[in-house]
N, C-alpha and C positions, 0 to 999 in steps of 0.2 A: 730697427724698424719695429712695426707693430703688426702682429699676425693673430687673428682671431681673439683680439683683446688681450693678448699676453705679450709683455715686453721681451724682445730678443736682445740679450746683452752680448757683450764682447767676450764673455768668459769662454765659450766654446772655441772662438778664434784664438784666444790666448793659449788655451790648453793644447790646441792642435799644433801651434807653431812654436811652442816653447821647446828648447833643447835641454830642459832640466827635468828628467823623468821623476825625480824625487819630489817635485812640486805637487804632483797629483796626490801623493799621500798627505801633504800638508793641506791641500784643498779639502780633502775628505775629512781630515781632522778638524779643520775650521768649520765645515758644514755640520759636523757632529756637535761642536760647541755651540753653534747657532741654534740648533734644534732644542738645546736645553732652555733657551730663552723663550721658547714658544709655550703657550698653555698646553697642559696635558690633554685637554679636551679636544685639541685640534685633530688628533688622530681618530676620534670617533664622532666628528661632527657630521650632521646630516646635510647633504647638499640640497639647497632650496632654490628654485627658479624665481624670477621676478613675479610671474603670474601667480605662483603659489603663495608668495609673500603677500601680495595684494589681496588674494582671496581670503587668507587667514586673517588679515587686518579687518576685512569687512565682516567676517563671520564671528571673530572672537574679540575684536578691538572694543575698547570702552567708549570711544568717541561716537561711534554710530549708535550705540545703545542710548546715549543721552539724546541724540536727535530723534530716535524712535519714541522715546518718552515724551518729548515736546510735541511730536505729531499726534500722539495719542491724547495728550491733554487738549490740543486744539480740536480734535474730533469730539471729545467729550463736551467741550464748551459749545460746539455746534448742536449737539443733541440737547443740551440744556436750553439753548436759545429756541429751538423748535418745539420744546415741550409746552403743553397746555396746562394751565393752572387747574388743580383738582377742585371739584365742588366740595362744599362743607355742609354738614348736617348738624342741626342744633335741636335740642329738646329741652323744654322748660315747663315749670309748674308755677301756677299763680293761685292765690286764694280766691281771687275774683273769678267769676265765670267769663268765658269757658276756662277751665283750669289747666288743661293740657294743650301745649303748643309744640308743633313739629314743623321745622322749616329747612329748606335746602337752598343754599346760595351757590350760584354758578357765576364765577368771574368771567367777564367778557373783555378781552384785551382789544384795545383800539387797533385797527389794521395798520395804521401808520407806525405805531410803536412796535408791534410785533415784526413787521417787515424790516424796520431799521435794525432791530436787534439781530434778526437772522442774517441780514446782509453783512453786519459787522462780524458775526461769527464765521460766515462763509469766507470773507476776506482773510480773517486770521487763519483759517484752515488752509487756504491756498498759500499764504505766506509760509506756514509751517511745512507744507509739501515742498515748496521751492527750497527752503532751508534744509530739509531732509535730503533732497537730491544733491544740494551743494555739499553738505557735510559728508555724504557718502563718497562723493568725488574727492573731498579733502582728506578723508580717512585713507582712501586709496593713494592719494598723493603723498601722504606722510610715509606710507610703506614704500612707495616707489622711490622717493628721494632718499630715504634711509638705505634702501637696497643699493642705490647708486653710490652712496657714500661708503657702503661696505665694500663694493667692488673696487672703488678707488683706494680704500685703506688696504685691501688685500693686495692690490698692485703695488702700493708703496712698500708694504712689508716684503713682498717677493723681490722687489727691486733692491731694497736695503740688504737683504740676505745675499743677493748676488754681488752687490757692491762690496760687502764685507769679504766675500771670497776673493774678489779681485784685489782688494787691499792686502789681504793675506798673501796672495800670489806675488804682489809687488814687494812685500816685505822679504819674502824668501828670495826673490831675485836680487834685492839689494844686499842681503847677507851673502849670497853666493858671489856676487861681483866684488864685494869687499874682501871676502876670503881669497878671491883670485887677484886682488890688487887693483881692480878697475873702479872701485867706488870707495868713498870715505865713510867714516863712522857717522858723519852728519847726515848722509843720505839714508843710512840704516835707521837712525833715530827719527828722521822725518817720515820714513815709511812706517815705522812702528807707531808713531803718533796718529798717522792717517788710518792705520788698521784699527787702532783703538777707537777712534771717532766713528768709523763705520760700524764697529760692533755695537757701540752705544746707540747709534741711530737705528740699527736693526732691532734693538731691544725696545726703543721708544715706539717704533712703528708697529711692533708686535703687540704692545700694550694698547695702542690706539685702535688696532684692528679688533682686539677683543672687546674694547669698549663700544665700538661701532656695531659689532655683532649683537651685543646685549641690547643696544638701542633698537636694532632691527627686531629682535625678539619681543621687546616691549610693544613696538608698533603692531606686531603680529598677534599680540595677546598671549605670548608665551612668557610666563614668569619663571625666571631662573637667574641665579647669580653667576652662572657659567655660560660660556658660549657653546651652545648645542647645535648650531647650524653654521653653514658656510654658503656663500653665494655660488650658484652653479652657472649663471650666465656669464657672458663675456662683455667687456666694456669696449664698445666701438662707437664710432660717430653715429648719432641718431639720424634717421631719415627726416626729411623736411616734413614738419607737422601739417597734416591736412585739416586739423581742427582749429587753426588760427584764423577764425572768422567770427565776427560779432553780429551775424545776421540774426536779429531778434533781440530780446531784452535779456541781458545777463541775469543769472539766477539771483545773485545778491541784490541787484537793483530791483528785480521783479518782486522779490520778497519785501523789500522796503516800500515799494509802491502799494502792495497789498496791505501792508501795515498802516500806511497812511489812509487808505480807503477804509480799513476797519475802524480807525480812530474817528474818521469823519462820520461814519454811520453811527458810531457810539455817541457822538455829540448829538446827532439828530434824535437818537433814542432817548437820551437824557432830557432833551428839551420837550419831547412829546410825552414824557412820563410825569410832567408837572401835575397834571390832573389825575394821575393814577388810573386804575382800571375800574370801570363800573361793574356792577354785578346784578343779576336777576335773582329774585327771591320768590319761592313758591312753597306753600305749606298748608297745614290744616290745623284747626282748633276743634276741640271736642270736650266732652264731660262738663255739662252744665246742670248740676243738681238743682231741682226745683224749677227748672226752666224747660227747655226743649229736650233735656235728657242727654243722651250720648250722640246726638246728631253731629255729623262731620261737617265742619264749616271751612271751606277753602279760603286761602289767603294768597294774595299776589302782591308783588312790589318790586322795586329796584333801588339800588344804592349808587350814589354818585359821590366820589371823594371830593372834598372841598379843600383846595390849597390855601388854607387860611394861615396856618402856623409855619408851614414848610413848603417852599416852592422849588425844592430840589436844587438849591443853589450849590450845595456841596458836590453833588454828583455832576452838575454841569461844569463846575470849575475844574474838577478832576479830569473830566473827559477832554476839556479844552487843553489842559496841561499835557495829557497824553498825546493829543494831536500835535501840539508844538514839538514835543519830543520826537514823535515819529517823523515829522518833516525834517527836523534837524539831523536825525540819524540817517535819513535818506540822503541828505546833502553830503554828509560826511562819507557815506558809503560810495556815492558817485565820485567824489574827489579821490578817495583811496583806490577805487577800482581803476580810474583813469591813470593814476600814477603807477599802480602795480602793473597794469597792462603795458604801459610804455616801457617801464623798467625791465620787464621780462622779455619783451621783444628785443630790446637793445642788448640785454645780457645774452640771449640765445645767439643773436647775430655775431656779437663780439666773440663769444666762446667758440663758435664754429669757425670763424676766421682765424682765431688764434690756434685752434687745434690743427687746422689745415696747414698753417705756416709751421707749427711745431713739428708736424710729421716730416716736412721737407728738411728742417734743421736737424731733426733727430738722425736722419740717415748720414748727414755730413758729420755730425758730432760723434756718432759711433765709429765711422771710418777713421776720424782723427784719433779717437781714443785707442783703437786697435793698432793703428800705425805707430802711435807714440810708444806703446808698450814694446812693439817689435824694435823700434829704434833705440829704446832704452836698453833692451836686452843686448843689442849689438854695440852699445856704447856710443851711440851717435846722438843721444837725446838726454838732457838732464832729468833727474827724477821730478824736480819741481814742475817742469813742463808737462810731464806725464800726469801728475796729480791734477794740474789745472785742466788738461784736456778731459780727464775722466770726470772732474767736477762739472765741467760744462755739459758733457753728455748726460750726467746724472740729473742736473737741474732741468735740462730740456725735457727729459723723459718724465720727471715728476710734474713739470708744468703741463705736459701733454695729457697726462692722466687727469690732472685737476681741470683742465679746460674741457675735456670730454665729459667729465662729471657735471661741470657747470652747464654745459649744453643740454645734457639729459634732464637735469633738474629744471632748467628754464623751459624746456619743451613740455615737460610734464605739468608745470605750473600754468603754462599758456593753455593747455587743454582744459584745465579746470576753470580758468578765468573766462574762457570763451564759451562755456556751457550756457545755453540760453533756455528760456522757458518754452521756446518753440521746438526744442530738440527732444 
């Protein structure tokens, strides 16, 4: 059965009911041999909870840093869009009188052009904000799912070590029965092969656990070639998610809609910039030798750009292309979101149903495995049937662990997918 996320094997039952005291020494020797296959860093690993792993990923992870940079760039673009053009000052000299000329030009942007540019930048900033919120949740999701994988890998490694001990126990039982004349050499060799396979599986699961822990450290922003942490939480069935609701616009789609709005406003701005920005001019002229002397003569005027050689066709074409791309990207995002939401809901429901069924099967499989060992010890059950019963219990337990991990990961993915701009 499963208690507090830890598998309860049949080993205690076997050890308590066995009439071979010397087998305990063999079990301890086998345990010592198994510990050799584990990384040396296991003994000094720091326990880490799921909440701590997620917090570290948000604080030190690189994915969120990229999202922060994109948001800062969007905010900077908004400041640029709101900025007013600086006036210009010119001073010139001419041989003809008046000889000195001083002018100040003040560009005046048309209201329609400025408003369209600011609206485009505002929409881009909102899209960046939505994407930042989504990337923050996605970074937490990476750490959360990797932590779940680490819990599953830890459970697999623990199960493999226990199975190896059980296999060694069966080997010693087979040897004792053969020496007593109740078993054949074939049973001994069969038990020996099974024990070797369980040892190899324990080694493989130990390596997989170390690899998964390093992946978790990477998600947390901890750079190391050794496993320095270990999961401290337990792996149990997740509760029904309360965030499985799509009230509001999902963040990915909301960001896509804002990107389309930004592209549309940019098209308007490009069309309105065909005539450019007019400017007002004011200045003075002075120094007229032989005439009125150094009398200051004011000058006024205005400048209107004439779209004679360039009607901003390039800018308009580029803006239209960006609009088409934003609309196409929004369509793809909507399709992918719908597929991902449906898939995650189905995966969570399936994983929860399988885990519930596995838990019932596991109790029966464990009873069959323990009873088969007792029957084999008493000579009422062949070794092949014992191995088959243990294999069935082992497969059910591994499948139970995997189904719980799938349920956790699907539930976490659903929480991210159902985040909306209204939350």
